[in-house]
C-alpha positions in Angstrom: 20.9 52.7 -46.4 18.6 49.9 -45.0 18.8 46.3 -45.8 16.1 44.6 -48.0 13.6 42.5 -46.3 14.1 38.7 -46.6 11.8 37.0 -48.9 11.9 33.7 -47.0 8.5 32.1 -46.6 7.4 30.5 -43.4 7.4 26.6 -43.5 4.0 25.1 -44.4 1.9 23.8 -41.6 1.7 20.0 -41.2 -1.7 18.6 -41.9 -3.3 16.4 -39.3 -4.5 13.0 -40.6 -8.1 12.4 -40.1 -9.0 9.9 -37.3 -11.2 6.9 -38.0 -14.9 7.0 -37.3 -15.6 3.4 -38.1 -14.0 0.4 -36.2 -14.2 -3.3 -35.9 -16.7 -4.8 -33.4 -15.3 -6.4 -30.2 -18.1 -8.9 -30.1 -18.7 -10.1 -33.6 -15.1 -9.1 -34.9 -16.6 -7.7 -38.1 -14.4 -5.0 -39.5 -15.8 -1.5 -40.1 -19.1 -2.3 -38.5 -18.9 -0.1 -35.4 -19.9 3.5 -36.0 -19.4 6.2 -33.4 -21.9 9.1 -33.1 -21.5 12.2 -30.8 -24.5 14.2 -29.6 -23.0 17.4 -28.3 -26.5 18.7 -27.4 -26.9 16.1 -24.8 -23.2 15.4 -24.3 -23.6 11.6 -25.1 -21.4 9.5 -27.3 -22.5 6.2 -28.7 -20.7 3.4 -30.4 -22.9 0.8 -32.0 -22.3 -2.3 -34.2 -24.5 -2.6 -37.4 -24.0 -6.3 -37.5 -24.6 -7.7 -34.0 -26.5 -4.6 -32.7 -24.2 -4.2 -29.6 -23.8 -0.7 -28.4 -22.0 1.4 -25.8 -22.8 4.9 -24.4 -20.7 7.3 -22.5 -20.6 11.0 -21.6 -18.5 13.3 -23.8 -16.8 16.6 -23.6 -16.1 19.2 -26.4 -12.6 17.5 -27.0 -14.0 14.0 -27.4 -13.4 12.3 -30.7 -15.0 9.0 -32.1 -11.8 7.1 -31.3 -12.1 8.1 -27.6 -15.5 6.5 -27.4 -14.4 3.4 -29.0 -11.4 3.1 -26.7 -13.6 3.5 -23.6 -15.7 0.7 -25.0 -12.8 -1.6 -25.4 -11.5 -0.7 -22.0 -14.9 -1.4 -20.4 -14.9 -4.8 -22.2 -11.6 -5.7 -20.8 -12.5 -4.5 -17.3 -15.7 -6.8 -17.3 -13.8 -9.8 -18.7 -11.0 -9.5 -16.2 -12.6 -8.5 -12.8 -9.9 -10.4 -10.8 -7.2 -7.9 -11.7 -9.2 -5.0 -10.0 -9.6 -6.9 -6.8 -5.9 -7.7 -6.4 -4.8 -4.0 -6.1 
């Protein structure tokens, strides 16, 4: 006589929270004014502020998300504002 199969169900998959697509502008500091767009056809990602019209463009890959473009923009702003840190290394 064989055993009956277990009726245990597999645990449900955890849902990933959606990442933001709008951010605050590093120049005018207006919340939710920066929108990130990704053009996969030309492999270009652009973040632009609707208030002060500042923008940033970068190259993207298939794994790039809007938060990555915004983070690169913030990193570039910090690099431009603190050039003495790069020369000291």
